C-alpha positions in Angstrom: 91.5 151.7 40.5 88.0 150.3 39.8 85.8 150.5 42.8 82.6 148.9 41.3 80.9 147.9 38.1 77.2 148.2 37.5 74.9 146.6 34.9 71.3 147.4 34.4 68.3 145.2 34.5 64.5 145.6 34.3 64.0 142.3 36.3 65.9 142.1 39.5 64.5 138.6 40.4 65.7 137.2 37.0 69.1 138.9 37.4 69.5 137.6 40.9 68.8 134.0 39.7 71.4 134.4 36.9 74.2 136.1 38.9 73.6 134.0 42.1 74.2 130.9 40.0 77.9 131.6 39.8 79.1 134.7 41.7 78.8 133.1 45.2 81.0 130.2 44.0 83.6 132.8 43.1 83.5 134.1 46.6 81.1 137.0 46.2 78.5 137.7 48.9 75.1 139.1 47.9 73.6 142.1 49.7 70.4 143.9 48.9 70.6 147.7 48.7 67.4 149.6 48.1 66.0 146.7 46.1 69.1 146.3 44.0 71.8 143.6 44.1 75.3 144.2 45.4 77.9 141.4 45.1 81.1 141.9 47.0 84.2 139.9 47.8 85.2 139.7 51.4 88.0 142.0 52.4 90.8 140.3 54.3 92.6 142.2 57.1 95.9 142.2 55.2 94.3 143.8 52.1 95.1 147.5 51.6 92.7 147.9 48.7 89.1 146.7 48.4 88.3 144.6 45.4 85.7 145.9 43.0 82.1 145.2 43.8 79.5 144.2 41.2 76.1 145.9 41.2 72.9 145.0 39.4 70.4 147.8 39.4 67.4 149.3 37.7 68.5 152.4 35.7 68.3 155.6 37.9 66.7 157.6 35.0 63.7 155.3 34.9 64.2 154.3 31.3 64.6 150.6 30.3 67.9 149.0 30.9 70.0 148.3 27.8 73.2 146.4 27.3 76.3 148.2 26.1 77.7 147.3 22.7 81.4 146.4 23.4 80.8 146.4 27.2 81.8 143.2 29.1 82.5 142.3 32.6 85.0 139.4 33.2 85.2 137.2 36.3 88.2 135.0 37.0 87.7 131.4 37.9 90.3 129.1 39.6 90.7 126.8 36.6 89.2 125.5 33.3 86.9 123.1 35.1 85.4 125.9 37.1 84.9 128.0 34.0 82.9 125.1 32.4 80.9 124.5 35.6 80.0 128.2 36.2 79.2 128.7 32.5 76.8 125.7 32.6 75.2 126.9 35.9 74.7 130.4 34.4 73.0 128.9 31.4 70.6 126.9 33.6 69.8 130.1 35.5 68.6 131.9 32.4 71.8 133.1 30.7 72.5 132.8 27.0 75.6 131.2 25.5 77.8 133.8 23.8 80.8 131.5 23.3 81.3 128.1 24.8 84.2 127.7 27.2 87.5 127.1 25.4 90.7 128.6 24.1 90.5 131.5 21.6 93.1 131.8 18.8 93.6 135.5 19.5 94.6 135.0 23.2 97.5 133.4 24.9 98.1 129.7 25.3 96.6 129.5 28.9 93.7 131.9 28.5 90.5 129.8 28.8 87.2 131.6 28.6 83.5 131.2 28.2 81.1 134.0 27.3 77.5 134.6 28.3 74.7 137.1 28.1 72.8 137.7 31.2 69.0 137.7 30.9 69.1 141.3 30.0 71.8 141.1 27.3 74.8 142.2 29.3 78.0 140.3 28.2 79.8 138.3 30.9 83.1 136.4 30.6 84.2 133.6 32.9 87.9 132.9 32.4 91.0 131.2 33.8 94.7 131.6 33.0 95.8 129.0 35.6 99.3 127.8 34.5 98.6 124.4 36.1 95.9 123.6 33.6 96.7 122.2 30.1 97.6 124.9 27.6 96.2 125.3 24.1 98.0 123.2 21.6 100.4 125.3 19.5 
């Protein structure tokens, strides 16, 4: 089970602006830990497993942060409209578009996704597979 995911940054303030533009709307609460950012979902009493946390930190080794080639973190939205809204909010907050929200031919008929790069180059996906939303035309 995944306990947490970490991405690196060399500019905590810029990273906070970007991630705080959409993660709180997905239910994540921000906590500061030793100058770094920790986003966590609330744990309900009936949950037996904690959901993964998302950390944004300066690299421990003191070297510049780099984004991983092929590395991506995906966050699930409620529906297609929320994917579009969060993608737009992240762009306004300093993110870069890496694929506008929409369907992709290589994924299923209900998988709707938008891709971003955070201000440091880390790849982020915002997606929904809500069966109540319109599906991709065959």
